[in-house]
Backbone bond lengths (Angstrom), bond angles and torsions (degrees), N, CA, C in turn:
res aa  C-N    CA-C-N  psi(-1)  N-CA   C-N-CA  omega(-1)  CA-C   N-CA-C  phi
1 M - - - 1.389 - - 1.520 111.64 -
2 G 0.973 151.82 100.85 1.491 144.38 -179.06 1.448 116.34 -73.12
3 G 1.245 118.31 172.40 1.423 125.31 -177.14 1.518 111.71 -87.56
4 R 1.374 118.39 22.65 1.435 120.64 -175.36 1.582 110.82 -80.42
5 A 1.278 111.16 144.67 1.413 114.02 178.91 1.574 110.11 -87.46
6 P 1.396 116.73 149.22 1.427 119.48 -174.61 1.476 110.60 -58.56
7 K 1.330 120.47 155.42 1.443 126.06 177.69 1.555 109.96 -55.69
8 G 1.295 113.91 131.44 1.510 119.35 -179.45 1.459 112.01 76.17
9 G 1.338 122.74 14.37 1.428 124.41 -171.24 1.629 106.92 -67.13
10 W 1.371 115.22 -43.89 1.487 112.19 179.55 1.457 114.55 -71.00
11 L 1.275 119.53 -26.78 1.476 123.87 179.85 1.453 110.31 -67.47
12 T 1.335 116.25 -30.01 1.412 114.59 179.93 1.584 114.48 -87.48
13 I 1.326 118.14 -17.47 1.469 120.53 -177.09 1.509 111.28 -96.95
14 V 1.354 118.99 -28.55 1.512 121.50 -176.84 1.499 111.59 -58.40
15 P 1.435 122.30 -42.29 1.425 115.57 -179.17 1.522 112.39 -68.14
16 A 1.373 117.73 -33.11 1.475 119.03 176.90 1.515 110.29 -66.16
17 V 1.308 120.02 -41.80 1.392 122.11 -179.58 1.606 110.92 -64.50
18 A 1.297 116.48 -42.38 1.357 124.74 179.52 1.568 113.47 -66.19
19 A 1.277 113.30 -42.43 1.635 119.10 172.17 1.514 110.31 -61.07
20 D 1.302 116.62 -46.54 1.419 121.82 -175.48 1.551 109.54 -64.28
21 G 1.324 116.12 -41.70 1.477 122.77 177.42 1.554 110.62 -61.63
22 L 1.226 114.54 -45.32 1.515 119.08 -173.96 1.632 107.37 -78.46
23 L 1.317 110.64 -61.54 1.503 111.44 -173.21 1.526 112.45 -71.97
24 G 1.309 122.51 -35.26 1.428 126.67 177.68 1.559 108.61 -60.70
25 S 1.260 116.22 -47.10 1.547 114.94 -177.51 1.526 107.94 -73.86
26 T 1.297 121.21 -36.63 1.466 121.87 179.25 1.538 106.91 -60.90
27 A 1.345 121.66 -47.58 1.391 121.18 -178.46 1.513 113.77 -67.01
28 F 1.347 116.34 -32.23 1.445 120.93 179.27 1.563 106.40 -68.71
29 V 1.190 122.18 -48.36 1.544 123.77 -177.35 1.533 108.03 -66.22
30 Y 1.363 118.63 -39.98 1.493 122.14 -179.02 1.534 104.82 -62.77
31 G 1.343 119.60 -44.23 1.481 121.62 -178.09 1.561 112.71 -65.85
32 L 1.375 114.36 -40.89 1.489 113.57 178.68 1.573 112.37 -70.96
33 T 1.340 117.40 -27.86 1.402 115.58 178.98 1.551 114.54 -78.50
34 H 1.321 117.98 -15.00 1.451 123.50 -177.47 1.609 112.34 -110.61
35 T 1.294 112.08 24.90 1.574 116.23 177.20 1.450 109.35 -137.51
36 D 1.356 113.94 171.15 1.453 121.21 178.74 1.577 110.23 -71.14
37 I 1.242 126.82 141.62 1.388 127.96 -175.80 1.558 111.94 -64.61
38 A 1.256 122.93 -25.33 1.404 125.44 176.24 1.553 107.14 -70.09
39 I 1.258 119.62 -46.06 1.456 118.67 177.16 1.473 115.48 -70.93
40 G 1.343 115.28 -40.87 1.408 117.33 178.81 1.512 115.29 -61.62
41 S 1.271 115.35 -49.35 1.519 120.12 176.97 1.570 113.24 -62.42
42 T 1.300 117.56 -32.56 1.425 118.03 177.77 1.520 112.79 -73.66
43 L 1.295 114.80 -39.98 1.520 118.55 177.23 1.440 108.59 -65.25
44 T 1.417 119.47 -37.56 1.410 119.97 -179.78 1.557 114.77 -62.96
45 S 1.362 111.20 -36.09 1.451 116.47 177.39 1.500 115.81 -72.10
46 L 1.269 120.90 -3.26 1.500 127.73 179.94 1.636 109.15 -82.13
47 A 1.281 122.56 -10.82 1.420 120.60 -178.99 1.471 116.43 -48.67
48 P 1.339 119.60 -47.35 1.441 120.91 175.79 1.629 114.05 -60.77
49 L 1.305 111.85 -30.85 1.504 113.30 -179.54 1.579 109.17 -72.12
50 V 1.288 116.65 -33.08 1.421 120.69 177.72 1.525 111.36 -72.26
51 A 1.237 120.76 -30.36 1.464 128.73 -177.11 1.502 109.13 -74.52
52 V 1.328 121.84 -35.52 1.452 123.44 -174.14 1.594 108.24 -66.46
53 P 1.230 126.50 -45.75 1.488 121.68 178.91 1.564 107.90 -59.08
54 F 1.276 118.33 -44.52 1.465 118.68 -177.96 1.495 110.56 -64.32
55 A 1.348 114.62 -37.41 1.630 113.80 178.87 1.563 110.01 -68.80
56 L 1.380 115.73 -36.02 1.463 118.74 174.37 1.468 111.09 -55.35
57 L 1.463 116.66 -53.03 1.402 120.45 -179.33 1.543 116.12 -60.08
58 L 1.296 115.73 -34.39 1.513 121.50 179.84 1.466 112.64 -85.04
59 G 1.402 118.38 -2.12 1.456 123.09 -179.69 1.415 116.43 76.09
60 E 1.209 117.99 18.78 1.471 126.48 178.58 1.524 116.68 -82.27
61 E 1.342 114.78 -24.49 1.400 123.61 -174.68 1.602 109.19 -129.30
62 R 1.300 119.43 148.73 1.411 124.19 178.31 1.649 108.55 -93.19
63 W 1.285 115.37 141.89 1.523 114.33 177.17 1.397 109.35 -70.91
64 S 1.276 111.97 145.75 1.468 124.08 178.82 1.576 111.83 -143.26
65 L 1.333 116.24 127.23 1.428 121.31 178.63 1.512 113.03 -58.03
66 A 1.273 119.39 -44.57 1.530 124.45 178.04 1.448 106.99 -61.66
67 R 1.337 121.60 -48.92 1.414 116.48 -176.57 1.497 115.51 -65.77
68 T 1.383 112.28 -36.39 1.537 114.95 178.72 1.497 112.99 -66.79
69 L 1.421 117.00 -29.86 1.474 118.08 -177.69 1.609 106.96 -80.29
70 A 1.336 115.03 -28.90 1.549 115.52 176.85 1.513 108.03 -70.97
71 I 1.285 118.44 -39.69 1.481 119.43 176.54 1.531 113.12 -63.57
72 A 1.347 117.08 -41.30 1.439 122.45 178.08 1.494 111.78 -61.18
73 A 1.347 113.90 -48.72 1.504 122.74 172.74 1.497 114.88 -52.47
74 T 1.228 116.10 -44.73 1.533 122.77 -178.68 1.443 108.80 -71.15
75 V 1.318 121.99 -43.32 1.356 122.35 179.43 1.589 112.23 -67.49
76 A 1.355 112.86 -37.36 1.527 115.36 175.31 1.561 109.00 -62.16
77 G 1.302 117.40 -42.35 1.549 120.63 176.47 1.471 111.66 -57.85
78 E 1.415 116.18 -41.97 1.439 119.30 179.09 1.540 112.21 -64.40
79 V 1.343 116.99 -34.52 1.419 120.63 -175.42 1.658 100.70 -71.49
80 V 1.219 120.51 -47.16 1.489 121.66 -178.62 1.552 109.57 -59.64
81 L 1.354 115.25 -43.65 1.447 112.85 -179.63 1.541 113.08 -68.44
82 L 1.244 118.55 -34.35 1.458 120.29 179.29 1.541 112.02 -75.73
83 A 1.307 114.94 -28.54 1.489 122.59 -178.21 1.573 109.75 -75.85
84 F 1.272 115.50 -38.26 1.344 120.54 -166.29 1.518 114.71 -122.54
85 G 1.362 116.62 4.00 1.491 128.37 -174.58 1.482 109.63 -88.43
């Protein structure tokens, strides 16, 4: 089986990548400009926490109890900040 992409593979993914780059960035900047700086900066710092579950699912990271508890504590703090902030 080789590591070759199916025919037309790039042609199907390029529009999605371009749309995500344009629309995703636009929505991100719009959201940050229309929220409190404390909430916006905290939500921005969560990007690594979102990446860890995907890395686990893809087999790029090993599961760790300490890391899982740290993520749970951070998410709980985020919930408190957003609920009472």
